[in-house]
PyMOL Python script that loads the backbone (N, CA, C, O; Angstrom):
from pymol import cmd

cmd.read_pdbstr("""\
ATOM      1  N   MET A   1      17.630 -29.902 122.556  1.00  0.00           N
ATOM      2  CA  MET A   1      17.635 -29.764 121.124  1.00  0.00           C
ATOM      3  C   MET A   1      17.635 -31.171 120.502  1.00  0.00           C
ATOM      4  O   MET A   1      18.343 -32.063 120.971  1.00  0.00           O
ATOM      5  N   ILE A   2      16.843 -31.356 119.455  1.00  0.00           N
ATOM      6  CA  ILE A   2      16.760 -32.639 118.763  1.00  0.00           C
ATOM      7  C   ILE A   2      17.804 -32.676 117.655  1.00  0.00           C
ATOM      8  O   ILE A   2      17.858 -31.792 116.801  1.00  0.00           O
ATOM      9  N   GLU A   3      18.636 -33.725 117.686  1.00  0.00           N
ATOM     10  CA  GLU A   3      19.665 -33.886 116.673  1.00  0.00           C
ATOM     11  C   GLU A   3      19.085 -34.609 115.463  1.00  0.00           C
ATOM     12  O   GLU A   3      18.469 -35.667 115.595  1.00  0.00           O
ATOM     13  N   GLU A   4      19.286 -34.031 114.287  1.00  0.00           N
ATOM     14  CA  GLU A   4      18.822 -34.687 113.078  1.00  0.00           C
ATOM     15  C   GLU A   4      19.801 -35.789 112.701  1.00  0.00           C
ATOM     16  O   GLU A   4      21.016 -35.587 112.702  1.00  0.00           O
ATOM     17  N   SER A   5      19.263 -36.935 112.383  1.00  0.00           N
ATOM     18  CA  SER A   5      20.095 -38.067 112.008  1.00  0.00           C
ATOM     19  C   SER A   5      20.257 -38.114 110.488  1.00  0.00           C
ATOM     20  O   SER A   5      19.291 -38.288 109.744  1.00  0.00           O
ATOM     21  N   ILE A   6      21.498 -37.955 110.056  1.00  0.00           N
ATOM     22  CA  ILE A   6      21.800 -38.019 108.632  1.00  0.00           C
ATOM     23  C   ILE A   6      22.158 -39.463 108.317  1.00  0.00           C
ATOM     24  O   ILE A   6      23.052 -40.030 108.945  1.00  0.00           O
ATOM     25  N   PRO A   7      21.465 -40.069 107.346  1.00  0.00           N
ATOM     26  CA  PRO A   7      21.792 -41.472 107.029  1.00  0.00           C
ATOM     27  C   PRO A   7      23.231 -41.614 106.547  1.00  0.00           C
ATOM     28  O   PRO A   7      23.733 -40.775 105.799  1.00  0.00           O
ATOM     29  N   LYS A   8      23.883 -42.683 106.983  1.00  0.00           N
ATOM     30  CA  LYS A   8      25.258 -42.949 106.606  1.00  0.00           C
ATOM     31  C   LYS A   8      25.303 -43.386 105.142  1.00  0.00           C
ATOM     32  O   LYS A   8      24.477 -44.183 104.696  1.00  0.00           O
ATOM     33  N   GLN A   9      26.269 -42.860 104.409  1.00  0.00           N
ATOM     34  CA  GLN A   9      26.414 -43.253 103.016  1.00  0.00           C
ATOM     35  C   GLN A   9      26.902 -44.696 102.936  1.00  0.00           C
ATOM     36  O   GLN A   9      27.788 -45.110 103.685  1.00  0.00           O
ATOM     37  N   ARG A  10      26.327 -45.431 102.043  1.00  0.00           N
ATOM     38  CA  ARG A  10      26.761 -46.804 101.769  1.00  0.00           C
ATOM     39  C   ARG A  10      27.031 -46.880 100.269  1.00  0.00           C
ATOM     40  O   ARG A  10      26.173 -47.280  99.482  1.00  0.00           O
ATOM     41  N   LEU A  11      28.250 -46.484  99.898  1.00  0.00           N
ATOM     42  CA  LEU A  11      28.611 -46.353  98.493  1.00  0.00           C
ATOM     43  C   LEU A  11      28.687 -47.708  97.792  1.00  0.00           C
ATOM     44  O   LEU A  11      29.164 -48.696  98.350  1.00  0.00           O
ATOM     45  N   HIS A  12      28.197 -47.719  96.541  1.00  0.00           N
ATOM     46  CA  HIS A  12      28.208 -48.920  95.706  1.00  0.00           C
ATOM     47  C   HIS A  12      28.704 -48.552  94.312  1.00  0.00           C
ATOM     48  O   HIS A  12      28.272 -47.556  93.730  1.00  0.00           O
ATOM     49  N   LEU A  13      29.609 -49.361  93.789  1.00  0.00           N
ATOM     50  CA  LEU A  13      30.147 -49.185  92.442  1.00  0.00           C
ATOM     51  C   LEU A  13      29.477 -50.190  91.511  1.00  0.00           C
ATOM     52  O   LEU A  13      29.380 -51.375  91.830  1.00  0.00           O
ATOM     53  N   VAL A  14      29.015 -49.708  90.358  1.00  0.00           N
ATOM     54  CA  VAL A  14      28.449 -50.592  89.338  1.00  0.00           C
ATOM     55  C   VAL A  14      29.371 -50.544  88.126  1.00  0.00           C
ATOM     56  O   VAL A  14      29.676 -49.473  87.601  1.00  0.00           O
ATOM     57  N   PHE A  15      29.810 -51.727  87.691  1.00  0.00           N
ATOM     58  CA  PHE A  15      30.674 -51.804  86.513  1.00  0.00           C
ATOM     59  C   PHE A  15      30.435 -53.137  85.815  1.00  0.00           C
ATOM     60  O   PHE A  15      29.828 -54.049  86.376  1.00  0.00           O
ATOM     61  N   GLY A  16      30.920 -53.230  84.589  1.00  0.00           N
ATOM     62  CA  GLY A  16      30.754 -54.474  83.861  1.00  0.00           C
ATOM     63  C   GLY A  16      31.688 -54.556  82.683  1.00  0.00           C
ATOM     64  O   GLY A  16      32.416 -53.615  82.367  1.00  0.00           O
ATOM     65  N   GLY A  17      31.650 -55.694  82.047  1.00  0.00           N
ATOM     66  CA  GLY A  17      32.468 -55.921  80.876  1.00  0.00           C
ATOM     67  C   GLY A  17      32.235 -57.310  80.329  1.00  0.00           C
ATOM     68  O   GLY A  17      31.488 -58.106  80.898  1.00  0.00           O
ATOM     69  N   GLU A  18      32.883 -57.586  79.224  1.00  0.00           N
ATOM     70  CA  GLU A  18      32.735 -58.883  78.582  1.00  0.00           C
ATOM     71  C   GLU A  18      33.720 -59.869  79.196  1.00  0.00           C
ATOM     72  O   GLU A  18      34.915 -59.585  79.285  1.00  0.00           O
ATOM     73  N   LEU A  19      33.222 -61.020  79.616  1.00  0.00           N
ATOM     74  CA  LEU A  19      34.051 -62.040  80.242  1.00  0.00           C
ATOM     75  C   LEU A  19      34.729 -62.917  79.200  1.00  0.00           C
ATOM     76  O   LEU A  19      34.205 -63.115  78.104  1.00  0.00           O
ATOM     77  N   GLU A  20      35.900 -63.439  79.551  1.00  0.00           N
ATOM     78  CA  GLU A  20      36.610 -64.364  78.666  1.00  0.00           C
ATOM     79  C   GLU A  20      35.852 -65.679  78.529  1.00  0.00           C
ATOM     80  O   GLU A  20      35.842 -66.291  77.461  1.00  0.00           O
ATOM     81  N   SER A  21      35.219 -66.108  79.617  1.00  0.00           N
ATOM     82  CA  SER A  21      34.503 -67.381  79.651  1.00  0.00           C
ATOM     83  C   SER A  21      33.238 -67.215  80.477  1.00  0.00           C
ATOM     84  O   SER A  21      33.211 -66.431  81.426  1.00  0.00           O
ATOM     85  N   LEU A  22      32.201 -67.942  80.125  1.00  0.00           N
ATOM     86  CA  LEU A  22      30.956 -67.871  80.895  1.00  0.00           C
ATOM     87  C   LEU A  22      31.108 -68.481  82.281  1.00  0.00           C
ATOM     88  O   LEU A  22      30.278 -68.242  83.159  1.00  0.00           O
ATOM     89  N   ASN A  23      32.164 -69.268  82.485  1.00  0.00           N
ATOM     90  CA  ASN A  23      32.379 -69.933  83.769  1.00  0.00           C
ATOM     91  C   ASN A  23      33.340 -69.184  84.685  1.00  0.00           C
ATOM     92  O   ASN A  23      33.584 -69.630  85.806  1.00  0.00           O
ATOM     93  N   GLY A  24      33.888 -68.062  84.239  1.00  0.00           N
ATOM     94  CA  GLY A  24      34.893 -67.372  85.034  1.00  0.00           C
ATOM     95  C   GLY A  24      34.534 -65.915  85.299  1.00  0.00           C
ATOM     96  O   GLY A  24      33.449 -65.444  84.960  1.00  0.00           O
ATOM     97  N   LEU A  25      35.475 -65.230  85.911  1.00  0.00           N
ATOM     98  CA  LEU A  25      35.297 -63.812  86.213  1.00  0.00           C
ATOM     99  C   LEU A  25      36.428 -62.970  85.643  1.00  0.00           C
ATOM    100  O   LEU A  25      36.651 -61.850  86.104  1.00  0.00           O
ATOM    101  N   SER A  26      37.140 -63.481  84.661  1.00  0.00           N
ATOM    102  CA  SER A  26      38.206 -62.717  84.008  1.00  0.00           C
ATOM    103  C   SER A  26      37.625 -61.971  82.818  1.00  0.00           C
ATOM    104  O   SER A  26      36.911 -62.541  81.993  1.00  0.00           O
ATOM    105  N   PHE A  27      37.945 -60.690  82.749  1.00  0.00           N
ATOM    106  CA  PHE A  27      37.416 -59.855  81.670  1.00  0.00           C
ATOM    107  C   PHE A  27      38.266 -59.996  80.415  1.00  0.00           C
ATOM    108  O   PHE A  27      39.488 -60.126  80.489  1.00  0.00           O
ATOM    109  N   ARG A  28      37.609 -59.969  79.273  1.00  0.00           N
ATOM    110  CA  ARG A  28      38.278 -60.105  77.980  1.00  0.00           C
ATOM    111  C   ARG A  28      39.251 -58.958  77.746  1.00  0.00           C
ATOM    112  O   ARG A  28      40.369 -59.185  77.284  1.00  0.00           O
ATOM    113  N   ASN A  29      38.843 -57.725  78.057  1.00  0.00           N
ATOM    114  CA  ASN A  29      39.699 -56.557  77.826  1.00  0.00           C
ATOM    115  C   ASN A  29      39.427 -55.524  78.922  1.00  0.00           C
ATOM    116  O   ASN A  29      38.357 -54.916  78.955  1.00  0.00           O
ATOM    117  N   LEU A  30      40.384 -55.331  79.807  1.00  0.00           N
ATOM    118  CA  LEU A  30      40.202 -54.391  80.922  1.00  0.00           C
ATOM    119  C   LEU A  30      40.025 -52.951  80.453  1.00  0.00           C
ATOM    120  O   LEU A  30      39.397 -52.146  81.140  1.00  0.00           O
ATOM    121  N   ASP A  31      40.576 -52.626  79.286  1.00  0.00           N
ATOM    122  CA  ASP A  31      40.415 -51.267  78.758  1.00  0.00           C
ATOM    123  C   ASP A  31      38.975 -50.973  78.348  1.00  0.00           C
ATOM    124  O   ASP A  31      38.581 -49.813  78.227  1.00  0.00           O
ATOM    125  N   ASP A  32      38.195 -52.026  78.137  1.00  0.00           N
ATOM    126  CA  ASP A  32      36.803 -51.856  77.699  1.00  0.00           C
ATOM    127  C   ASP A  32      35.788 -51.967  78.841  1.00  0.00           C
ATOM    128  O   ASP A  32      34.584 -52.020  78.587  1.00  0.00           O
ATOM    129  N   LEU A  33      36.254 -52.001  80.093  1.00  0.00           N
ATOM    130  CA  LEU A  33      35.305 -52.068  81.211  1.00  0.00           C
ATOM    131  C   LEU A  33      34.380 -50.864  81.181  1.00  0.00           C
ATOM    132  O   LEU A  33      34.802 -49.742  80.898  1.00  0.00           O
ATOM    133  N   ASP A  34      33.121 -51.112  81.476  1.00  0.00           N
ATOM    134  CA  ASP A  34      32.110 -50.058  81.532  1.00  0.00           C
ATOM    135  C   ASP A  34      31.898 -49.684  82.997  1.00  0.00           C
ATOM    136  O   ASP A  34      31.253 -50.419  83.745  1.00  0.00           O
ATOM    137  N   ILE A  35      32.442 -48.542  83.399  1.00  0.00           N
ATOM    138  CA  ILE A  35      32.251 -48.053  84.765  1.00  0.00           C
ATOM    139  C   ILE A  35      30.961 -47.238  84.748  1.00  0.00           C
ATOM    140  O   ILE A  35      30.944 -46.102  84.274  1.00  0.00           O
ATOM    141  N   VAL A  36      29.896 -47.814  85.262  1.00  0.00           N
ATOM    142  CA  VAL A  36      28.585 -47.167  85.231  1.00  0.00           C
ATOM    143  C   VAL A  36      28.557 -45.999  86.201  1.00  0.00           C
ATOM    144  O   VAL A  36      28.083 -44.916  85.856  1.00  0.00           O
ATOM    145  N   GLY A  37      29.061 -46.208  87.413  1.00  0.00           N
ATOM    146  CA  GLY A  37      29.115 -45.115  88.375  1.00  0.00           C
ATOM    147  C   GLY A  37      29.150 -45.585  89.808  1.00  0.00           C
ATOM    148  O   GLY A  37      29.116 -46.781  90.098  1.00  0.00           O
ATOM    149  N   ILE A  38      29.220 -44.611  90.699  1.00  0.00           N
ATOM    150  CA  ILE A  38      29.196 -44.853  92.140  1.00  0.00           C
ATOM    151  C   ILE A  38      27.886 -44.281  92.657  1.00  0.00           C
ATOM    152  O   ILE A  38      27.518 -43.151  92.339  1.00  0.00           O
ATOM    153  N   PHE A  39      27.187 -45.079  93.460  1.00  0.00           N
ATOM    154  CA  PHE A  39      25.849 -44.719  93.907  1.00  0.00           C
ATOM    155  C   PHE A  39      25.788 -44.669  95.435  1.00  0.00           C
ATOM    156  O   PHE A  39      26.518 -45.401  96.104  1.00  0.00           O
ATOM    157  N   PRO A  40      24.931 -43.820  95.991  1.00  0.00           N
ATOM    158  CA  PRO A  40      24.897 -43.598  97.436  1.00  0.00           C
ATOM    159  C   PRO A  40      24.203 -44.692  98.235  1.00  0.00           C
ATOM    160  O   PRO A  40      24.306 -44.718  99.461  1.00  0.00           O
ATOM    161  N   ASP A  41      23.500 -45.592  97.562  1.00  0.00           N
ATOM    162  CA  ASP A  41      22.792 -46.651  98.274  1.00  0.00           C
ATOM    163  C   ASP A  41      22.586 -47.843  97.338  1.00  0.00           C
ATOM    164  O   ASP A  41      22.748 -47.737  96.122  1.00  0.00           O
ATOM    165  N   TYR A  42      22.226 -48.972  97.935  1.00  0.00           N
ATOM    166  CA  TYR A  42      22.091 -50.196  97.161  1.00  0.00           C
ATOM    167  C   TYR A  42      20.945 -50.119  96.157  1.00  0.00           C
ATOM    168  O   TYR A  42      21.075 -50.609  95.035  1.00  0.00           O
ATOM    169  N   SER A  43      19.848 -49.524  96.536  1.00  0.00           N
ATOM    170  CA  SER A  43      18.686 -49.505  95.636  1.00  0.00           C
ATOM    171  C   SER A  43      18.968 -48.732  94.348  1.00  0.00           C
ATOM    172  O   SER A  43      18.525 -49.152  93.279  1.00  0.00           O
ATOM    173  N   SER A  44      19.682 -47.631  94.423  1.00  0.00           N
ATOM    174  CA  SER A  44      20.007 -46.893  93.197  1.00  0.00           C
ATOM    175  C   SER A  44      21.064 -47.632  92.388  1.00  0.00           C
ATOM    176  O   SER A  44      21.042 -47.578  91.159  1.00  0.00           O
ATOM    177  N   ALA A  45      21.994 -48.326  93.055  1.00  0.00           N
ATOM    178  CA  ALA A  45      22.978 -49.138  92.346  1.00  0.00           C
ATOM    179  C   ALA A  45      22.292 -50.309  91.647  1.00  0.00           C
ATOM    180  O   ALA A  45      22.644 -50.652  90.519  1.00  0.00           O
ATOM    181  N   LEU A  46      21.326 -50.913  92.307  1.00  0.00           N
ATOM    182  CA  LEU A  46      20.592 -52.028  91.724  1.00  0.00           C
ATOM    183  C   LEU A  46      19.820 -51.586  90.481  1.00  0.00           C
ATOM    184  O   LEU A  46      19.779 -52.310  89.487  1.00  0.00           O
ATOM    185  N   ALA A  47      19.220 -50.424  90.532  1.00  0.00           N
ATOM    186  CA  ALA A  47      18.490 -49.899  89.372  1.00  0.00           C
ATOM    187  C   ALA A  47      19.438 -49.677  88.189  1.00  0.00           C
ATOM    188  O   ALA A  47      19.092 -49.992  87.050  1.00  0.00           O
ATOM    189  N   ALA A  48      20.622 -49.140  88.454  1.00  0.00           N
ATOM    190  CA  ALA A  48      21.610 -48.923  87.395  1.00  0.00           C
ATOM    191  C   ALA A  48      22.114 -50.257  86.856  1.00  0.00           C
ATOM    192  O   ALA A  48      22.251 -50.428  85.644  1.00  0.00           O
ATOM    193  N   TRP A  49      22.390 -51.197  87.749  1.00  0.00           N
ATOM    194  CA  TRP A  49      22.841 -52.526  87.342  1.00  0.00           C
ATOM    195  C   TRP A  49      21.793 -53.202  86.468  1.00  0.00           C
ATOM    196  O   TRP A  49      22.114 -53.761  85.419  1.00  0.00           O
ATOM    197  N   ARG A  50      20.550 -53.149  86.903  1.00  0.00           N
ATOM    198  CA  ARG A  50      19.468 -53.799  86.167  1.00  0.00           C
ATOM    199  C   ARG A  50      19.325 -53.206  84.766  1.00  0.00           C
ATOM    200  O   ARG A  50      19.137 -53.942  83.798  1.00  0.00           O
ATOM    201  N   GLY A  51      19.411 -51.895  84.655  1.00  0.00           N
ATOM    202  CA  GLY A  51      19.307 -51.239  83.355  1.00  0.00           C
ATOM    203  C   GLY A  51      20.412 -51.676  82.408  1.00  0.00           C
ATOM    204  O   GLY A  51      20.152 -51.975  81.242  1.00  0.00           O
ATOM    205  N   LYS A  52      21.644 -51.714  82.902  1.00  0.00           N
ATOM    206  CA  LYS A  52      22.776 -52.132  82.066  1.00  0.00           C
ATOM    207  C   LYS A  52      22.693 -53.613  81.717  1.00  0.00           C
ATOM    208  O   LYS A  52      22.969 -53.996  80.580  1.00  0.00           O
ATOM    209  N   ALA A  53      22.318 -54.448  82.679  1.00  0.00           N
ATOM    210  CA  ALA A  53      22.216 -55.882  82.436  1.00  0.00           C
ATOM    211  C   ALA A  53      21.137 -56.172  81.394  1.00  0.00           C
ATOM    212  O   ALA A  53      21.330 -57.018  80.520  1.00  0.00           O
ATOM    213  N   GLN A  54      20.020 -55.487  81.480  1.00  0.00           N
ATOM    214  CA  GLN A  54      18.941 -55.704  80.512  1.00  0.00           C
ATOM    215  C   GLN A  54      19.312 -55.179  79.132  1.00  0.00           C
ATOM    216  O   GLN A  54      18.886 -55.739  78.122  1.00  0.00           O
ATOM    217  N   ALA A  55      20.099 -54.113  79.077  1.00  0.00           N
ATOM    218  CA  ALA A  55      20.497 -53.534  77.795  1.00  0.00           C
ATOM    219  C   ALA A  55      21.500 -54.419  77.056  1.00  0.00           C
ATOM    220  O   ALA A  55      21.652 -54.304  75.840  1.00  0.00           O
ATOM    221  N   THR A  56      22.183 -55.299  77.787  1.00  0.00           N
ATOM    222  CA  THR A  56      23.211 -56.147  77.162  1.00  0.00           C
ATOM    223  C   THR A  56      22.817 -57.624  77.190  1.00  0.00           C
ATOM    224  O   THR A  56      23.681 -58.493  77.082  1.00  0.00           O
ATOM    225  N   VAL A  57      21.540 -57.911  77.332  1.00  0.00           N
ATOM    226  CA  VAL A  57      21.067 -59.290  77.475  1.00  0.00           C
ATOM    227  C   VAL A  57      21.398 -60.155  76.252  1.00  0.00           C
ATOM    228  O   VAL A  57      21.491 -61.376  76.377  1.00  0.00           O
ATOM    229  N   ASP A  58      21.573 -59.558  75.100  1.00  0.00           N
ATOM    230  CA  ASP A  58      21.882 -60.328  73.893  1.00  0.00           C
ATOM    231  C   ASP A  58      23.323 -60.844  73.852  1.00  0.00           C
ATOM    232  O   ASP A  58      23.646 -61.710  73.040  1.00  0.00           O
ATOM    233  N   ASN A  59      24.183 -60.320  74.718  1.00  0.00           N
ATOM    234  CA  ASN A  59      25.580 -60.756  74.778  1.00  0.00           C
ATOM    235  C   ASN A  59      25.767 -61.566  76.067  1.00  0.00           C
ATOM    236  O   ASN A  59      25.886 -61.001  77.154  1.00  0.00           O
ATOM    237  N   ALA A  60      25.791 -62.902  75.929  1.00  0.00           N
ATOM    238  CA  ALA A  60      25.871 -63.773  77.105  1.00  0.00           C
ATOM    239  C   ALA A  60      27.149 -63.572  77.909  1.00  0.00           C
ATOM    240  O   ALA A  60      27.168 -63.859  79.106  1.00  0.00           O
ATOM    241  N   ALA A  61      28.213 -63.087  77.283  1.00  0.00           N
ATOM    242  CA  ALA A  61      29.488 -62.915  77.977  1.00  0.00           C
ATOM    243  C   ALA A  61      29.572 -61.589  78.726  1.00  0.00           C
ATOM    244  O   ALA A  61      30.504 -61.377  79.502  1.00  0.00           O
ATOM    245  N   MET A  62      28.625 -60.710  78.505  1.00  0.00           N
ATOM    246  CA  MET A  62      28.639 -59.393  79.158  1.00  0.00           C
ATOM    247  C   MET A  62      28.032 -59.516  80.552  1.00  0.00           C
ATOM    248  O   MET A  62      26.915 -60.009  80.709  1.00  0.00           O
ATOM    249  N   ARG A  63      28.772 -59.067  81.559  1.00  0.00           N
ATOM    250  CA  ARG A  63      28.289 -59.143  82.940  1.00  0.00           C
ATOM    251  C   ARG A  63      28.504 -57.817  83.652  1.00  0.00           C
ATOM    252  O   ARG A  63      29.509 -57.138  83.439  1.00  0.00           O
ATOM    253  N   TYR A  64      27.555 -57.462  84.490  1.00  0.00           N
ATOM    254  CA  TYR A  64      27.662 -56.274  85.333  1.00  0.00           C
ATOM    255  C   TYR A  64      27.628 -56.704  86.794  1.00  0.00           C
ATOM    256  O   TYR A  64      26.992 -57.694  87.156  1.00  0.00           O
ATOM    257  N   PHE A  65      28.329 -55.933  87.621  1.00  0.00           N
ATOM    258  CA  PHE A  65      28.488 -56.260  89.030  1.00  0.00           C
ATOM    259  C   PHE A  65      28.227 -55.039  89.899  1.00  0.00           C
ATOM    260  O   PHE A  65      28.385 -53.899  89.463  1.00  0.00           O
ATOM    261  N   ILE A  66      27.825 -55.301  91.134  1.00  0.00           N
ATOM    262  CA  ILE A  66      27.697 -54.260  92.152  1.00  0.00           C
ATOM    263  C   ILE A  66      28.743 -54.552  93.221  1.00  0.00           C
ATOM    264  O   ILE A  66      28.759 -55.636  93.804  1.00  0.00           O
ATOM    265  N   VAL A  67      29.617 -53.579  93.475  1.00  0.00           N
ATOM    266  CA  VAL A  67      30.640 -53.712  94.513  1.00  0.00           C
ATOM    267  C   VAL A  67      30.215 -52.855  95.703  1.00  0.00           C
ATOM    268  O   VAL A  67      29.946 -51.663  95.557  1.00  0.00           O
ATOM    269  N   HIS A  68      30.159 -53.470  96.865  1.00  0.00           N
ATOM    270  CA  HIS A  68      29.793 -52.763  98.094  1.00  0.00           C
ATOM    271  C   HIS A  68      31.027 -52.021  98.614  1.00  0.00           C
ATOM    272  O   HIS A  68      31.761 -52.539  99.455  1.00  0.00           O
ATOM    273  N   MET A  69      31.245 -50.818  98.111  1.00  0.00           N
ATOM    274  CA  MET A  69      32.446 -50.053  98.469  1.00  0.00           C
ATOM    275  C   MET A  69      32.493 -49.728  99.955  1.00  0.00           C
ATOM    276  O   MET A  69      33.575 -49.650 100.536  1.00  0.00           O
ATOM    277  N   HIS A  70      31.344 -49.538 100.572  1.00  0.00           N
ATOM    278  CA  HIS A  70      31.326 -49.200 102.000  1.00  0.00           C
ATOM    279  C   HIS A  70      31.938 -50.323 102.817  1.00  0.00           C
ATOM    280  O   HIS A  70      32.512 -50.062 103.875  1.00  0.00           O
ATOM    281  N   ARG A  71      31.836 -51.561 102.362  1.00  0.00           N
ATOM    282  CA  ARG A  71      32.444 -52.683 103.071  1.00  0.00           C
ATOM    283  C   ARG A  71      33.964 -52.684 102.909  1.00  0.00           C
ATOM    284  O   ARG A  71      34.686 -53.136 103.798  1.00  0.00           O
ATOM    285  N   LEU A  72      34.440 -52.186 101.790  1.00  0.00           N
ATOM    286  CA  LEU A  72      35.889 -52.096 101.569  1.00  0.00           C
ATOM    287  C   LEU A  72      36.484 -50.929 102.359  1.00  0.00           C
ATOM    288  O   LEU A  72      37.602 -51.016 102.869  1.00  0.00           O
ATOM    289  N   LEU A  73      35.724 -49.842 102.453  1.00  0.00           N
ATOM    290  CA  LEU A  73      36.225 -48.646 103.127  1.00  0.00           C
ATOM    291  C   LEU A  73      36.192 -48.785 104.646  1.00  0.00           C
ATOM    292  O   LEU A  73      37.034 -48.217 105.341  1.00  0.00           O
ATOM    293  N   GLU A  74      35.222 -49.537 105.161  1.00  0.00           N
ATOM    294  CA  GLU A  74      35.073 -49.730 106.599  1.00  0.00           C
ATOM    295  C   GLU A  74      34.815 -51.197 106.928  1.00  0.00           C
ATOM    296  O   GLU A  74      33.718 -51.551 107.362  1.00  0.00           O
ATOM    297  N   PRO A  75      35.815 -52.050 106.726  1.00  0.00           N
ATOM    298  CA  PRO A  75      35.592 -53.491 106.942  1.00  0.00           C
ATOM    299  C   PRO A  75      35.232 -53.851 108.383  1.00  0.00           C
ATOM    300  O   PRO A  75      34.554 -54.852 108.617  1.00  0.00           O
ATOM    301  N   GLU A  76      35.674 -53.055 109.340  1.00  0.00           N
ATOM    302  CA  GLU A  76      35.391 -53.340 110.746  1.00  0.00           C
ATOM    303  C   GLU A  76      33.929 -53.089 111.102  1.00  0.00           C
ATOM    304  O   GLU A  76      33.464 -53.536 112.151  1.00  0.00           O
ATOM    305  N   ALA A  77      33.200 -52.380 110.243  1.00  0.00           N
ATOM    306  CA  ALA A  77      31.783 -52.098 110.505  1.00  0.00           C
ATOM    307  C   ALA A  77      30.910 -53.310 110.229  1.00  0.00           C
ATOM    308  O   ALA A  77      29.754 -53.345 110.649  1.00  0.00           O
ATOM    309  N   GLY A  78      31.447 -54.310 109.527  1.00  0.00           N
ATOM    310  CA  GLY A  78      30.681 -55.525 109.222  1.00  0.00           C
ATOM    311  C   GLY A  78      29.693 -55.287 108.108  1.00  0.00           C
ATOM    312  O   GLY A  78      29.690 -54.233 107.473  1.00  0.00           O
ATOM    313  N   ALA A  79      28.860 -56.270 107.880  1.00  0.00           N
ATOM    314  CA  ALA A  79      27.861 -56.191 106.804  1.00  0.00           C
ATOM    315  C   ALA A  79      26.748 -55.352 107.298  1.00  0.00           C
ATOM    316  O   ALA A  79      25.775 -55.130 106.578  1.00  0.00           O
TER     317      ALA A  79
END
""", "prot")
cmd.dss("prot")
cmd.show_as("cartoon", "prot")
cmd.util.cbc("prot")
cmd.orient("prot")
């Protein structure tokens, strides 16, 4: 019997907010963080990140990030 291979989930979190300074990573107000969502793969997270980043391009202090949650959940698996 042939076993079907189900791709392993590689969860990614996309979030952003306004930074206190353009040189740092501290957010101005944690209550105002924009949690875009959790995505099953990097390509869909990148598409969401790109959309949010482009929508806020007029605000230089606004930054969005992609967090590789799968690396946090299974650090022994490596990159």
